[in-house]
N, C-alpha and C positions, 0 to 999 in steps of 0.2 A: 456535764457542760462546763466549759472553761470559764474562768472568771471574767474574761473580756466580754464587752457588750457585743451581742450579735443582733444585727438588724435584719428584719425581713425586708426583702427588696420589693415586695408587692403588698397590696392592701389586704386588710382583714375586713371582710364583708359579712353582714348578717342577713339571712333570709328569714322573714317573719313567719313563714309556714312552708311545709314541705312541698306544696303545690307550686311554689315559685321555682322549684328545681326544673320545671318544664321549660322555663324561659332562660335558663342559665346554662352555659357550657361548663360541664364539670370535668371533662378530660383534662388532665394536667394539673388539676387543683387538689388541695387538701381539704377534705370535708370533715367537720365535726358535727355529729348529729346529737341534738338535745331533745329529750322528752323527760322533763324534770319530774312530772307526776304521771306515771312513774317509770316508763319503760327503760330509759337509759340509766336512771338511778338504780333500778332493779338489776340490770345487767352488770353494772359496775360492782354492786354489792355482792351479787352471786359469785363473780370472779374473785373478789376479795375474800370470800369465805370458802374458797377451794373448788368451785366448779371448774372442770377442766376446759370447757368451752361452752359458748352460747351459740345456738343456731337461730338467728332471727328470721322469721318467715312472715309472709304477707297476710295469712289468714288461717283459720282453723283447718281447712282441708289440706293446706300445705304442711301444717304442723303434724297432722295425723299421718300424712304420706311420708314425711321425713322420719318420724318416729318409727314407722313400720320398716323403713329402709335401714336405719342405723341400729335398731335393737334397743337395748337397755338405755333408758334416759328418763329425765323428768320433763313432762310437758306442763308448761305454765302459760296462762294467757287469759285475755278478756276480749270482749267485743262490746263496744258502747258501755263500758264500765261494769259489765256483767261477766263474772268468771265463766269461762267456757266449761261445758259439761265434762266432768272427768279430769279436768286440768287442775294443777295447783294454783293457788292464789298468786296473781302477778305482782303484788306490791312487795317492796324489798325485804322488809323484816318478816313478812308472812312466808315468803319463799325460802328465806334462810331457815326459818323455823321448820318448814316442811322437810328440808334437808337437801343440800346441793354438793356437799364436799365430795370430791372425787367423781362427780357425775357430769354427764353432758346434759345441757338444758335446751330443749326446743321451746322457743318462746314466740308467742303471737299476740300482738296488741293492735288496737284500732289505729294508732298513729305512729308510735315510735319505731316499731319494727318495719312498718311500711316505708317510713322515711329512709331507713337504713337500706332497704332493698332498692329504693329509687336512686340512691346515691352511688350505686356500685360502679358506675362508669368513671368515677374520680380516680386520680392517681393513688390516693390513699383515703380510706374512710376510718374514722375513729369514733368511738362511743364516748360521749362526754356527759358529765354531771357536775353539780356543785361539789360532789364528793371527791372528784379526781382532777379538778380543773387545773390547779397550779402544776401538778406533776405532768399532765398532758401537754400543757403549754410549753413547759421547759423542754420536753421531748421534741415537740414540733419545731421550736425555735432552733434547737441544735441540729435536728436531722433534716429539716426542710426549710432552710433559711431563704431560699429564693422562690418559694412557691406561694401563690395566692391561697389564702385560707377562707373558706366559706363556713361560717357557723350557721347550721340549719336548725331552726326551731321547727319542731314537728307540727305544732298547732293541733287543731282538732276540727275535723270535718270541714276543711277549707277555711277555718277561722283562726284568727290570731289568739294565742294564749299568753297571758301575762307571765306565768311562771317560767316558760321557755325563754321569753324575752329577757326576763330578769337574769336567768342563768347565762344567756348570751352576754349580758352586760358584765357579769363577773369574769367571763373568759376574756372579754376585751380589756378589762382592768388588768388581768394577768399578762396579756400581750403588750400592754401599753409601753413599757420601757424598751421594747424591741422592734417597734413598728414605725415605718415612715408614713403610712397612709391608712386612714380609716374611712370607710364609706359613711354616708350620712346615717344609714340604719345602724351601723356599729356605734357611732357617736351617741345616737339616741338611746340605744340599749345601755350604754355606759351610764348615761344620765339616770335612766330608770333604776339601774342597780344602786347607784350612789344615793338616790333619794328615797328608796323603799327600804323598809326594815323587815328582815326575816326573823322568825317565821311568820310574824303577824301578817305581812303583805301576801304571803302565799296561802295562808289559811283563809284570807279574805277574798282571794280571786275566785273566779267561777268554778274552776276545777277543784280548788282547795276546799271551797264550801261544800261541794258535792261529796268529796272524799270524807270530810268531817261528818257530814250527815250520815255516812255509812260506817261511822265508828273508826275512821282511819286517820284522825288528826295526828296521832303519834307517827304515822308513816310520813305525813307531810312534814312534820317537824324534823324527822330523820333526814329527809331529802334535802333539807336546808343546811345541813352540816357542810362546812367548807373544808376541802382538802383532807378528808378523813382517810382516804386510801390512795396509795401511790400506784394505782392500777393504770397501765397503758393498754387500753383495749382497742385492738385493730382488727378490721374485718379482712379476712383472707379466704378466698374460695367459698364465700358465703358463711363463714364461721368466725365467730368473735372469740379471741383469746387474749390473755394478758401477756403481751410480748416482753414485758419487763422481767418475767420469770426466767426467760431463756436467752434473751439477747438484748442488746441496746439499739439495734437498727430497725 
């Protein structure tokens, strides 16, 4: 990106849960999908640790069908926070420990991968996390300066999740020097991010407490790391890859 200030000509908007995609026109827009605990965090981490691509699918049946079709791969996923039978654990550090380098990962979760499949009608769909926020925002500001950006919080079971809204707020913070217009939801997410303190705030939210009770507090703390990986994860043909490895567009 050049040193000159680049301004987005349209607004940055935050959707508080994936179900809001039903009432929003996504064609022509740039979508960033967030599921901080843990789907999008896990996908960014897997790509940063050498996974060749992630195939996000809507459910277990789709994951098994996809794996049967493509052959050798790692299947990882959960449903309602329970690891799917025969699948690798879907949390970021657990999946990396399982082994993803040089492998394709078929990934199914209750919310994050569903949100990603719902957003496929957009001009471009990116996978976002606290881990890659600043790098992804810089890429979008440079490559999509005239497009409206929708930051989509996956939420959980048609409910608002604090951790996704907090993550959206950090993305808004990163966009702030380059944006002419923020929606009210984006402004509110920014305030939430600025007033909450991680990792304590994420450990204390509903999903964070649930994950901690399952011995995954270290995974929550890992998910709170800001800008750990320069991964630009874009969805193309139903497959998520780090396009920064091969090109800048």
